[in-house]
mmCIF file of the N, C-alpha and C atoms, coordinates in Angstrom:
data_MODEL
# 
_entry.id   MODEL 
# 
loop_
_atom_site.group_PDB 
_atom_site.id 
_atom_site.type_symbol 
_atom_site.label_atom_id 
_atom_site.label_alt_id 
_atom_site.label_comp_id 
_atom_site.label_asym_id 
_atom_site.label_entity_id 
_atom_site.label_seq_id 
_atom_site.pdbx_PDB_ins_code 
_atom_site.Cartn_x 
_atom_site.Cartn_y 
_atom_site.Cartn_z 
_atom_site.occupancy 
_atom_site.B_iso_or_equiv 
_atom_site.pdbx_formal_charge 
_atom_site.auth_seq_id 
_atom_site.auth_comp_id 
_atom_site.auth_asym_id 
_atom_site.auth_atom_id 
_atom_site.pdbx_PDB_model_num 
ATOM 1   N N  . MET A 1 1  ? 96.843  54.490 90.838 1.00 0.00 ? 1  MET A N  1 
ATOM 2   C CA . MET A 1 1  ? 96.633  55.245 89.599 1.00 0.00 ? 1  MET A CA 1 
ATOM 3   C C  . MET A 1 1  ? 97.926  55.915 89.221 1.00 0.00 ? 1  MET A C  1 
ATOM 4   N N  . VAL A 1 2  ? 98.231  56.143 87.959 1.00 0.00 ? 2  VAL A N  1 
ATOM 5   C CA . VAL A 1 2  ? 99.361  56.614 87.397 1.00 0.00 ? 2  VAL A CA 1 
ATOM 6   C C  . VAL A 1 2  ? 99.177  58.200 87.165 1.00 0.00 ? 2  VAL A C  1 
ATOM 7   N N  . SER A 1 3  ? 100.048 58.940 87.661 1.00 0.00 ? 3  SER A N  1 
ATOM 8   C CA . SER A 1 3  ? 99.790  60.386 87.364 1.00 0.00 ? 3  SER A CA 1 
ATOM 9   C C  . SER A 1 3  ? 101.239 60.761 86.379 1.00 0.00 ? 3  SER A C  1 
ATOM 10  N N  . TYR A 1 4  ? 100.920 61.455 85.575 1.00 0.00 ? 4  TYR A N  1 
ATOM 11  C CA . TYR A 1 4  ? 102.031 62.099 84.706 1.00 0.00 ? 4  TYR A CA 1 
ATOM 12  C C  . TYR A 1 4  ? 102.545 63.466 84.958 1.00 0.00 ? 4  TYR A C  1 
ATOM 13  N N  . GLU A 1 5  ? 102.011 63.986 86.114 1.00 0.00 ? 5  GLU A N  1 
ATOM 14  C CA . GLU A 1 5  ? 102.257 65.315 86.432 1.00 0.00 ? 5  GLU A CA 1 
ATOM 15  C C  . GLU A 1 5  ? 103.980 65.596 86.687 1.00 0.00 ? 5  GLU A C  1 
ATOM 16  N N  . PRO A 1 6  ? 104.682 64.679 87.162 1.00 0.00 ? 6  PRO A N  1 
ATOM 17  C CA . PRO A 1 6  ? 106.206 64.850 86.995 1.00 0.00 ? 6  PRO A CA 1 
ATOM 18  C C  . PRO A 1 6  ? 106.650 65.232 85.619 1.00 0.00 ? 6  PRO A C  1 
ATOM 19  N N  . LEU A 1 7  ? 105.998 64.658 84.669 1.00 0.00 ? 7  LEU A N  1 
ATOM 20  C CA . LEU A 1 7  ? 106.470 64.958 83.114 1.00 0.00 ? 7  LEU A CA 1 
ATOM 21  C C  . LEU A 1 7  ? 106.475 66.254 82.951 1.00 0.00 ? 7  LEU A C  1 
ATOM 22  N N  . TRP A 1 8  ? 105.479 67.122 83.133 1.00 0.00 ? 8  TRP A N  1 
ATOM 23  C CA . TRP A 1 8  ? 105.338 68.362 82.882 1.00 0.00 ? 8  TRP A CA 1 
ATOM 24  C C  . TRP A 1 8  ? 106.295 69.243 83.759 1.00 0.00 ? 8  TRP A C  1 
ATOM 25  N N  . ARG A 1 9  ? 106.648 68.780 84.876 1.00 0.00 ? 9  ARG A N  1 
ATOM 26  C CA . ARG A 1 9  ? 107.809 69.659 85.609 1.00 0.00 ? 9  ARG A CA 1 
ATOM 27  C C  . ARG A 1 9  ? 109.035 69.395 85.021 1.00 0.00 ? 9  ARG A C  1 
ATOM 28  N N  . THR A 1 10 ? 109.424 68.268 84.709 1.00 0.00 ? 10 THR A N  1 
ATOM 29  C CA . THR A 1 10 ? 110.534 67.840 83.813 1.00 0.00 ? 10 THR A CA 1 
ATOM 30  C C  . THR A 1 10 ? 110.776 68.481 82.442 1.00 0.00 ? 10 THR A C  1 
ATOM 31  N N  . MET A 1 11 ? 109.624 68.606 81.822 1.00 0.00 ? 11 MET A N  1 
ATOM 32  C CA . MET A 1 11 ? 109.625 69.220 80.480 1.00 0.00 ? 11 MET A CA 1 
ATOM 33  C C  . MET A 1 11 ? 110.049 70.706 80.762 1.00 0.00 ? 11 MET A C  1 
ATOM 34  N N  . LYS A 1 12 ? 109.349 71.310 81.675 1.00 0.00 ? 12 LYS A N  1 
ATOM 35  C CA . LYS A 1 12 ? 109.637 72.792 82.076 1.00 0.00 ? 12 LYS A CA 1 
ATOM 36  C C  . LYS A 1 12 ? 111.056 73.024 82.406 1.00 0.00 ? 12 LYS A C  1 
ATOM 37  N N  . LEU A 1 13 ? 111.891 72.132 83.349 1.00 0.00 ? 13 LEU A N  1 
ATOM 38  C CA . LEU A 1 13 ? 113.119 72.212 83.590 1.00 0.00 ? 13 LEU A CA 1 
ATOM 39  C C  . LEU A 1 13 ? 113.959 72.008 82.544 1.00 0.00 ? 13 LEU A C  1 
ATOM 40  N N  . LYS A 1 14 ? 113.725 71.179 81.483 1.00 0.00 ? 14 LYS A N  1 
ATOM 41  C CA . LYS A 1 14 ? 114.356 71.106 80.405 1.00 0.00 ? 14 LYS A CA 1 
ATOM 42  C C  . LYS A 1 14 ? 113.993 71.794 79.186 1.00 0.00 ? 14 LYS A C  1 
ATOM 43  N N  . ASN A 1 15 ? 113.199 72.921 79.372 1.00 0.00 ? 15 ASN A N  1 
ATOM 44  C CA . ASN A 1 15 ? 112.759 73.678 78.232 1.00 0.00 ? 15 ASN A CA 1 
ATOM 45  C C  . ASN A 1 15 ? 112.344 73.048 76.906 1.00 0.00 ? 15 ASN A C  1 
ATOM 46  N N  . ILE A 1 16 ? 111.594 72.036 77.316 1.00 0.00 ? 16 ILE A N  1 
ATOM 47  C CA . ILE A 1 16 ? 110.996 71.239 76.084 1.00 0.00 ? 16 ILE A CA 1 
ATOM 48  C C  . ILE A 1 16 ? 109.325 71.458 76.145 1.00 0.00 ? 16 ILE A C  1 
ATOM 49  N N  . THR A 1 17 ? 108.843 71.858 75.138 1.00 0.00 ? 17 THR A N  1 
ATOM 50  C CA . THR A 1 17 ? 107.531 71.950 74.973 1.00 0.00 ? 17 THR A CA 1 
ATOM 51  C C  . THR A 1 17 ? 106.735 70.885 74.435 1.00 0.00 ? 17 THR A C  1 
ATOM 52  N N  . THR A 1 18 ? 105.479 70.754 74.488 1.00 0.00 ? 18 THR A N  1 
ATOM 53  C CA . THR A 1 18 ? 104.596 69.816 73.764 1.00 0.00 ? 18 THR A CA 1 
ATOM 54  C C  . THR A 1 18 ? 104.636 70.085 72.179 1.00 0.00 ? 18 THR A C  1 
ATOM 55  N N  . TYR A 1 19 ? 104.819 71.272 71.838 1.00 0.00 ? 19 TYR A N  1 
ATOM 56  C CA . TYR A 1 19 ? 105.048 71.584 70.446 1.00 0.00 ? 19 TYR A CA 1 
ATOM 57  C C  . TYR A 1 19 ? 106.300 70.822 70.030 1.00 0.00 ? 19 TYR A C  1 
ATOM 58  N N  . ALA A 1 20 ? 107.383 70.812 70.768 1.00 0.00 ? 20 ALA A N  1 
ATOM 59  C CA . ALA A 1 20 ? 108.522 70.247 70.299 1.00 0.00 ? 20 ALA A CA 1 
ATOM 60  C C  . ALA A 1 20 ? 108.324 68.737 70.212 1.00 0.00 ? 20 ALA A C  1 
ATOM 61  N N  . LEU A 1 21 ? 107.759 68.197 71.421 1.00 0.00 ? 21 LEU A N  1 
ATOM 62  C CA . LEU A 1 21 ? 107.642 66.623 71.430 1.00 0.00 ? 21 LEU A CA 1 
ATOM 63  C C  . LEU A 1 21 ? 106.878 66.371 70.076 1.00 0.00 ? 21 LEU A C  1 
ATOM 64  N N  . ILE A 1 22 ? 105.950 66.962 69.746 1.00 0.00 ? 22 ILE A N  1 
ATOM 65  C CA . ILE A 1 22 ? 105.181 66.653 68.342 1.00 0.00 ? 22 ILE A CA 1 
ATOM 66  C C  . ILE A 1 22 ? 105.893 66.849 67.065 1.00 0.00 ? 22 ILE A C  1 
ATOM 67  N N  . HIS A 1 23 ? 106.376 68.086 67.050 1.00 0.00 ? 23 HIS A N  1 
ATOM 68  C CA . HIS A 1 23 ? 107.121 68.273 65.715 1.00 0.00 ? 23 HIS A CA 1 
ATOM 69  C C  . HIS A 1 23 ? 108.567 68.027 65.845 1.00 0.00 ? 23 HIS A C  1 
ATOM 70  N N  . GLU A 1 24 ? 109.317 68.185 66.616 1.00 0.00 ? 24 GLU A N  1 
ATOM 71  C CA . GLU A 1 24 ? 110.825 67.819 66.658 1.00 0.00 ? 24 GLU A CA 1 
ATOM 72  C C  . GLU A 1 24 ? 110.988 66.289 66.970 1.00 0.00 ? 24 GLU A C  1 
ATOM 73  N N  . PHE A 1 25 ? 110.385 65.743 67.800 1.00 0.00 ? 25 PHE A N  1 
ATOM 74  C CA . PHE A 1 25 ? 110.474 64.546 68.245 1.00 0.00 ? 25 PHE A CA 1 
ATOM 75  C C  . PHE A 1 25 ? 109.663 63.286 67.692 1.00 0.00 ? 25 PHE A C  1 
ATOM 76  N N  . LYS A 1 26 ? 108.523 63.939 67.138 1.00 0.00 ? 26 LYS A N  1 
ATOM 77  C CA . LYS A 1 26 ? 107.491 63.039 66.350 1.00 0.00 ? 26 LYS A CA 1 
ATOM 78  C C  . LYS A 1 26 ? 106.663 62.243 67.296 1.00 0.00 ? 26 LYS A C  1 
ATOM 79  N N  . ILE A 1 27 ? 106.498 62.491 68.459 1.00 0.00 ? 27 ILE A N  1 
ATOM 80  C CA . ILE A 1 27 ? 105.429 61.945 69.451 1.00 0.00 ? 27 ILE A CA 1 
ATOM 81  C C  . ILE A 1 27 ? 104.007 62.406 68.893 1.00 0.00 ? 27 ILE A C  1 
ATOM 82  N N  . ASN A 1 28 ? 103.335 61.489 68.791 1.00 0.00 ? 28 ASN A N  1 
ATOM 83  C CA . ASN A 1 28 ? 101.876 61.438 68.344 1.00 0.00 ? 28 ASN A CA 1 
ATOM 84  C C  . ASN A 1 28 ? 101.013 62.477 69.271 1.00 0.00 ? 28 ASN A C  1 
ATOM 85  N N  . PRO A 1 29 ? 100.430 63.442 68.750 1.00 0.00 ? 29 PRO A N  1 
ATOM 86  C CA . PRO A 1 29 ? 99.551  64.358 69.386 1.00 0.00 ? 29 PRO A CA 1 
ATOM 87  C C  . PRO A 1 29 ? 98.462  63.629 70.305 1.00 0.00 ? 29 PRO A C  1 
ATOM 88  N N  . ARG A 1 30 ? 98.154  62.419 70.009 1.00 0.00 ? 30 ARG A N  1 
ATOM 89  C CA . ARG A 1 30 ? 97.059  61.589 70.673 1.00 0.00 ? 30 ARG A CA 1 
ATOM 90  C C  . ARG A 1 30 ? 97.692  61.055 71.963 1.00 0.00 ? 30 ARG A C  1 
ATOM 91  N N  . THR A 1 31 ? 99.033  60.725 71.997 1.00 0.00 ? 31 THR A N  1 
ATOM 92  C CA . THR A 1 31 ? 99.813  60.343 72.992 1.00 0.00 ? 31 THR A CA 1 
ATOM 93  C C  . THR A 1 31 ? 100.011 61.420 73.948 1.00 0.00 ? 31 THR A C  1 
ATOM 94  N N  . ILE A 1 32 ? 100.294 62.713 73.513 1.00 0.00 ? 32 ILE A N  1 
ATOM 95  C CA . ILE A 1 32 ? 100.277 63.966 74.450 1.00 0.00 ? 32 ILE A CA 1 
ATOM 96  C C  . ILE A 1 32 ? 98.895  64.074 75.083 1.00 0.00 ? 32 ILE A C  1 
ATOM 97  N N  . ASN A 1 33 ? 97.851  63.950 74.409 1.00 0.00 ? 33 ASN A N  1 
ATOM 98  C CA . ASN A 1 33 ? 96.554  63.960 74.954 1.00 0.00 ? 33 ASN A CA 1 
ATOM 99  C C  . ASN A 1 33 ? 96.315  62.938 76.223 1.00 0.00 ? 33 ASN A C  1 
ATOM 100 N N  . ASN A 1 34 ? 96.921  61.854 75.812 1.00 0.00 ? 34 ASN A N  1 
ATOM 101 C CA . ASN A 1 34 ? 96.780  60.560 76.816 1.00 0.00 ? 34 ASN A CA 1 
ATOM 102 C C  . ASN A 1 34 ? 97.492  61.084 78.009 1.00 0.00 ? 34 ASN A C  1 
ATOM 103 N N  . LEU A 1 35 ? 98.695  61.535 77.793 1.00 0.00 ? 35 LEU A N  1 
ATOM 104 C CA . LEU A 1 35 ? 99.561  61.785 79.017 1.00 0.00 ? 35 LEU A CA 1 
ATOM 105 C C  . LEU A 1 35 ? 98.752  63.103 79.835 1.00 0.00 ? 35 LEU A C  1 
ATOM 106 N N  . LYS A 1 36 ? 98.355  63.989 79.152 1.00 0.00 ? 36 LYS A N  1 
ATOM 107 C CA . LYS A 1 36 ? 97.560  65.116 79.748 1.00 0.00 ? 36 LYS A CA 1 
ATOM 108 C C  . LYS A 1 36 ? 96.407  64.789 80.557 1.00 0.00 ? 36 LYS A C  1 
ATOM 109 N N  . HIS A 1 37 ? 95.891  63.482 80.235 1.00 0.00 ? 37 HIS A N  1 
ATOM 110 C CA . HIS A 1 37 ? 94.642  62.964 81.015 1.00 0.00 ? 37 HIS A CA 1 
ATOM 111 C C  . HIS A 1 37 ? 94.962  61.785 81.775 1.00 0.00 ? 37 HIS A C  1 
ATOM 112 N N  . ASN A 1 38 ? 96.290  61.582 82.032 1.00 0.00 ? 38 ASN A N  1 
ATOM 113 C CA . ASN A 1 38 ? 96.839  60.481 82.812 1.00 0.00 ? 38 ASN A CA 1 
ATOM 114 C C  . ASN A 1 38 ? 96.216  59.151 82.198 1.00 0.00 ? 38 ASN A C  1 
ATOM 115 N N  . LYS A 1 39 ? 96.115  58.897 81.074 1.00 0.00 ? 39 LYS A N  1 
ATOM 116 C CA . LYS A 1 39 ? 95.607  57.796 80.241 1.00 0.00 ? 39 LYS A CA 1 
ATOM 117 C C  . LYS A 1 39 ? 96.841  56.843 80.072 1.00 0.00 ? 39 LYS A C  1 
ATOM 118 N N  . SER A 1 40 ? 96.599  55.707 79.681 1.00 0.00 ? 40 SER A N  1 
ATOM 119 C CA . SER A 1 40 ? 97.711  54.754 79.537 1.00 0.00 ? 40 SER A CA 1 
ATOM 120 C C  . SER A 1 40 ? 98.492  55.067 78.340 1.00 0.00 ? 40 SER A C  1 
ATOM 121 N N  . VAL A 1 41 ? 99.933  54.879 78.365 1.00 0.00 ? 41 VAL A N  1 
ATOM 122 C CA . VAL A 1 41 ? 100.740 54.751 77.193 1.00 0.00 ? 41 VAL A CA 1 
ATOM 123 C C  . VAL A 1 41 ? 101.589 53.790 77.283 1.00 0.00 ? 41 VAL A C  1 
ATOM 124 N N  . THR A 1 42 ? 102.333 53.447 76.217 1.00 0.00 ? 42 THR A N  1 
ATOM 125 C CA . THR A 1 42 ? 103.266 52.310 76.219 1.00 0.00 ? 42 THR A CA 1 
ATOM 126 C C  . THR A 1 42 ? 104.446 52.567 76.892 1.00 0.00 ? 42 THR A C  1 
ATOM 127 N N  . VAL A 1 43 ? 105.003 51.373 77.059 1.00 0.00 ? 43 VAL A N  1 
ATOM 128 C CA . VAL A 1 43 ? 106.507 51.559 77.779 1.00 0.00 ? 43 VAL A CA 1 
ATOM 129 C C  . VAL A 1 43 ? 107.522 51.996 76.776 1.00 0.00 ? 43 VAL A C  1 
ATOM 130 N N  . PHE A 1 44 ? 107.188 51.650 75.427 1.00 0.00 ? 44 PHE A N  1 
ATOM 131 C CA . PHE A 1 44 ? 108.134 52.241 74.349 1.00 0.00 ? 44 PHE A CA 1 
ATOM 132 C C  . PHE A 1 44 ? 107.948 53.855 74.473 1.00 0.00 ? 44 PHE A C  1 
ATOM 133 N N  . THR A 1 45 ? 106.668 54.403 74.775 1.00 0.00 ? 45 THR A N  1 
ATOM 134 C CA . THR A 1 45 ? 106.529 55.865 74.841 1.00 0.00 ? 45 THR A CA 1 
ATOM 135 C C  . THR A 1 45 ? 107.361 56.472 76.145 1.00 0.00 ? 45 THR A C  1 
ATOM 136 N N  . LEU A 1 46 ? 107.236 55.659 77.073 1.00 0.00 ? 46 LEU A N  1 
ATOM 137 C CA . LEU A 1 46 ? 107.826 56.033 78.433 1.00 0.00 ? 46 LEU A CA 1 
ATOM 138 C C  . LEU A 1 46 ? 109.371 56.212 78.126 1.00 0.00 ? 46 LEU A C  1 
ATOM 139 N N  . GLU A 1 47 ? 109.869 55.045 77.447 1.00 0.00 ? 47 GLU A N  1 
ATOM 140 C CA . GLU A 1 47 ? 111.384 54.981 77.046 1.00 0.00 ? 47 GLU A CA 1 
ATOM 141 C C  . GLU A 1 47 ? 111.740 56.110 76.307 1.00 0.00 ? 47 GLU A C  1 
ATOM 142 N N  . ARG A 1 48 ? 110.966 56.384 75.261 1.00 0.00 ? 48 ARG A N  1 
ATOM 143 C CA . ARG A 1 48 ? 111.191 57.418 74.171 1.00 0.00 ? 48 ARG A CA 1 
ATOM 144 C C  . ARG A 1 48 ? 111.285 58.813 75.042 1.00 0.00 ? 48 ARG A C  1 
ATOM 145 N N  . LEU A 1 49 ? 110.321 58.983 76.038 1.00 0.00 ? 49 LEU A N  1 
ATOM 146 C CA . LEU A 1 49 ? 110.249 60.190 76.694 1.00 0.00 ? 49 LEU A CA 1 
ATOM 147 C C  . LEU A 1 49 ? 111.531 60.478 77.529 1.00 0.00 ? 49 LEU A C  1 
ATOM 148 N N  . CYS A 1 50 ? 111.871 59.438 78.278 1.00 0.00 ? 50 CYS A N  1 
ATOM 149 C CA . CYS A 1 50 ? 113.199 59.261 78.886 1.00 0.00 ? 50 CYS A CA 1 
ATOM 150 C C  . CYS A 1 50 ? 114.347 59.697 78.197 1.00 0.00 ? 50 CYS A C  1 
ATOM 151 N N  . GLU A 1 51 ? 114.618 59.170 76.939 1.00 0.00 ? 51 GLU A N  1 
ATOM 152 C CA . GLU A 1 51 ? 115.607 59.421 76.048 1.00 0.00 ? 51 GLU A CA 1 
ATOM 153 C C  . GLU A 1 51 ? 115.627 60.928 75.522 1.00 0.00 ? 51 GLU A C  1 
ATOM 154 N N  . ILE A 1 52 ? 114.507 61.522 75.405 1.00 0.00 ? 52 ILE A N  1 
ATOM 155 C CA . ILE A 1 52 ? 114.455 62.937 74.832 1.00 0.00 ? 52 ILE A CA 1 
ATOM 156 C C  . ILE A 1 52 ? 114.670 63.803 76.203 1.00 0.00 ? 52 ILE A C  1 
ATOM 157 N N  . LEU A 1 53 ? 114.122 63.617 77.235 1.00 0.00 ? 53 LEU A N  1 
ATOM 158 C CA . LEU A 1 53 ? 114.428 64.451 78.223 1.00 0.00 ? 53 LEU A CA 1 
ATOM 159 C C  . LEU A 1 53 ? 115.545 63.986 79.238 1.00 0.00 ? 53 LEU A C  1 
ATOM 160 N N  . GLU A 1 54 ? 116.454 63.151 78.747 1.00 0.00 ? 54 GLU A N  1 
ATOM 161 C CA . GLU A 1 54 ? 117.470 62.704 79.507 1.00 0.00 ? 54 GLU A CA 1 
ATOM 162 C C  . GLU A 1 54 ? 117.291 62.481 80.944 1.00 0.00 ? 54 GLU A C  1 
ATOM 163 N N  . CYS A 1 55 ? 116.188 61.615 81.234 1.00 0.00 ? 55 CYS A N  1 
ATOM 164 C CA . CYS A 1 55 ? 115.881 61.536 82.671 1.00 0.00 ? 55 CYS A CA 1 
ATOM 165 C C  . CYS A 1 55 ? 115.410 60.001 82.896 1.00 0.00 ? 55 CYS A C  1 
ATOM 166 N N  . THR A 1 56 ? 114.877 59.852 84.096 1.00 0.00 ? 56 THR A N  1 
ATOM 167 C CA . THR A 1 56 ? 114.489 58.463 84.469 1.00 0.00 ? 56 THR A CA 1 
ATOM 168 C C  . THR A 1 56 ? 112.941 58.316 84.503 1.00 0.00 ? 56 THR A C  1 
ATOM 169 N N  . PRO A 1 57 ? 112.297 57.163 84.549 1.00 0.00 ? 57 PRO A N  1 
ATOM 170 C CA . PRO A 1 57 ? 110.777 57.329 84.703 1.00 0.00 ? 57 PRO A CA 1 
ATOM 171 C C  . PRO A 1 57 ? 110.352 57.773 85.889 1.00 0.00 ? 57 PRO A C  1 
ATOM 172 N N  . ASN A 1 58 ? 110.963 57.872 86.883 1.00 0.00 ? 58 ASN A N  1 
ATOM 173 C CA . ASN A 1 58 ? 110.415 58.547 88.072 1.00 0.00 ? 58 ASN A CA 1 
ATOM 174 C C  . ASN A 1 58 ? 110.359 60.151 87.846 1.00 0.00 ? 58 ASN A C  1 
ATOM 175 N N  . ASP A 1 59 ? 111.096 60.772 86.853 1.00 0.00 ? 59 ASP A N  1 
ATOM 176 C CA . ASP A 1 59 ? 110.914 62.133 86.545 1.00 0.00 ? 59 ASP A CA 1 
ATOM 177 C C  . ASP A 1 59 ? 109.633 62.317 85.467 1.00 0.00 ? 59 ASP A C  1 
ATOM 178 N N  . ILE A 1 60 ? 108.999 60.998 85.114 1.00 0.00 ? 60 ILE A N  1 
ATOM 179 C CA . ILE A 1 60 ? 107.864 61.233 84.136 1.00 0.00 ? 60 ILE A CA 1 
ATOM 180 C C  . ILE A 1 60 ? 106.475 60.823 84.710 1.00 0.00 ? 60 ILE A C  1 
ATOM 181 N N  . LEU A 1 61 ? 106.564 59.915 85.671 1.00 0.00 ? 61 LEU A N  1 
ATOM 182 C CA . LEU A 1 61 ? 105.408 59.573 86.254 1.00 0.00 ? 61 LEU A CA 1 
ATOM 183 C C  . LEU A 1 61 ? 105.534 59.177 87.506 1.00 0.00 ? 61 LEU A C  1 
ATOM 184 N N  . LYS A 1 62 ? 104.327 58.995 88.373 1.00 0.00 ? 62 LYS A N  1 
ATOM 185 C CA . LYS A 1 62 ? 104.329 58.704 89.885 1.00 0.00 ? 62 LYS A CA 1 
ATOM 186 C C  . LYS A 1 62 ? 103.157 57.863 90.051 1.00 0.00 ? 62 LYS A C  1 
ATOM 187 N N  . PHE A 1 63 ? 103.070 57.084 91.073 1.00 0.00 ? 63 PHE A N  1 
ATOM 188 C CA . PHE A 1 63 ? 101.904 56.284 91.390 1.00 0.00 ? 63 PHE A CA 1 
ATOM 189 C C  . PHE A 1 63 ? 101.263 56.956 92.509 1.00 0.00 ? 63 PHE A C  1 
ATOM 190 N N  . GLU A 1 64 ? 99.854  57.139 92.449 1.00 0.00 ? 64 GLU A N  1 
ATOM 191 C CA . GLU A 1 64 ? 99.235  57.696 93.499 1.00 0.00 ? 64 GLU A CA 1 
ATOM 192 C C  . GLU A 1 64 ? 98.212  56.832 94.205 1.00 0.00 ? 64 GLU A C  1 
# 
C-alpha cells in the first residue's frame, strides 16, 4: 500500500500549505483529497509535487 505521509512532513519543512498547492500551484483539490486518503494519483502529479517541493519521490510517498 502506498502512503503519502512523507508528503505532509515535506510540505511542513518547506512551509508549503495545501492552500498554496491549490491556489498558487494549481493542484486540483480532488488530487489533494486523494493524497490525504492515500488514493491513487498520476505519475505526472508526483512529478509536479517533486518540482514544487524540490524533492524526490521518497520525500512524497512510501510503501507499507
